[in-house]
Structure formats: structure tokens, C-alpha cells
C-alpha positions in Angstrom: 87.4 117.6 94.8 88.5 117.3 91.2 92.1 118.3 92.1 92.2 115.6 94.8 91.1 112.9 92.3 93.7 114.1 89.8 96.4 114.1 92.5 95.5 110.6 93.5 95.6 109.5 89.8 99.0 111.1 89.4 100.2 109.4 92.6 99.0 106.0 91.3 100.7 106.6 88.0 104.0 107.5 89.7 103.8 104.4 91.9 103.3 102.2 88.8 106.2 103.9 87.0 108.4 103.5 90.1 107.7 99.8 90.4 108.4 99.2 86.7 111.5 101.3 86.5 113.1 100.5 89.8 111.8 96.9 90.4 115.3 95.8 91.4 115.6 98.5 94.2 112.0 97.8 95.3 112.8 94.1 95.7 116.0 94.8 97.6 114.0 97.1 100.0 111.4 94.4 100.6 113.9 91.6 101.3 116.0 94.0 103.4 113.1 94.6 105.7 112.5 90.8 106.1 113.6 87.7 104.2 110.5 86.7 102.2 109.2 84.6 99.3 107.9 85.5 95.9 104.1 85.4 96.6 104.6 87.6 99.7 106.5 90.1 97.6 103.6 90.2 95.1 101.1 90.9 97.9 103.3 93.6 99.6 103.8 95.3 96.2 100.1 95.2 95.5 99.3 96.7 99.0 102.0 99.3 99.0 101.9 100.5 95.4 98.6 99.2 94.0 100.5 97.3 91.4 100.2 93.5 90.9 103.5 92.1 89.8 103.4 89.3 87.4 105.5 86.2 88.0 107.1 86.8 84.6 108.6 90.1 85.9 109.3 89.1 89.5 111.2 85.8 89.3 113.5 86.8 86.4 114.5 89.9 88.4 115.0 87.9 91.6 117.2 85.5 89.6 119.2 88.5 88.2 119.7 89.9 91.7 120.8 86.6 93.0 123.2 86.1 90.0 124.8 89.5 90.9 125.2 88.5 94.5 122.7 91.1 95.8 120.2 88.6 97.2 120.6 85.0 98.2 117.9 82.3 98.5 117.3 79.2 100.5 114.6 76.5 100.4 112.5 76.4 103.5 109.5 74.2 104.5 106.7 76.3 105.9 103.3 74.8 106.8 104.1 71.8 104.6 105.0 73.9 101.6 108.5 74.3 100.2 109.3 78.0 99.7 112.2 79.8 98.2 113.1 82.5 100.7 115.1 85.5 99.5 117.2 87.7 101.7 119.5 90.6 101.0 123.3 90.2 101.0 125.9 92.7 102.2 126.5 93.8 98.6 122.7 94.3 98.2 122.6 96.4 101.3 125.5 98.5 100.1 123.7 99.1 96.7 120.5 100.0 98.4 122.4 102.5 100.7 124.0 104.1 97.6 120.6 104.3 95.9 119.0 105.9 98.9 121.9 108.4 99.3 121.6 109.3 95.6 117.9 109.9 95.9 118.3 112.0 99.0 121.0 114.1 97.5 119.2 114.7 94.2 115.8 115.4 95.8 117.4 117.8 98.2 119.3 119.4 95.3 116.1 119.8 93.3 114.3 121.3 96.3 117.1 123.8 97.0 117.2 124.7 93.2 113.4 125.2 93.1 113.5 127.4 96.2 116.3 129.5 94.8 114.4 129.9 91.5 111.2 131.1 93.3 113.3 133.8 95.1 114.5 135.3 91.9 
């Protein structure tokens, strides 16, 4: 039981570190799945990673991604509310693909290295 609690604690810590360290990639993944608005991003991040993004972290990062041409935004009226909807661009998709390929390659590389070390 104690190990399960410790494992869950470690998992939560890794999720928080991931969100903080790779917020740009996380945002690109979220808007790639479906164009969305800031509040929805906050809620999805809280549900998926148990991390509540602050507006002071989210919107400056979205603005940086938009300035780099990785996301674009548009104003949309939904249920009487004006929302700024973010969606990924072609360049954003390409960056996300490179990021995912990098992770796969290095995780696979680590796994192979570990398995070779245990054989020795």
C-alpha cells in the first residue's frame, strides 16, 4: 500500500513538472486535438494532469505561440460570450511531430540501453 501511495505521489510530481517545463508542447497538443479557448485549456489541464494553470502562465504562453506562428486565434461568439479560440497551425503541427519523434526516439534509446545494462 505504501509503495502505491508513493508511486502516485511521484506520478503527480512528474505531471506537475511536465506541465511547467513543457507548457508550450502541452498547449500545442490540446489545440491540435480541437480548437479551444483559454478556460477550457485550464479545465482540461486540471483534469488530465491535476494541475491548475494560472492565467498568468497560460495567456502569455499562448501569445508567444501565436507570435511564433505555431497557433492562431479568432474571436467567436458562443452562447452570447465572445471567446478567443486557439487552433494549431501547420508549423505548430510540425513542431509537435518533431517533439513527439524526439521523445519516442530517446525513450526507446533509454529502454534499449537499460535492457543492455541489465544483461551485463
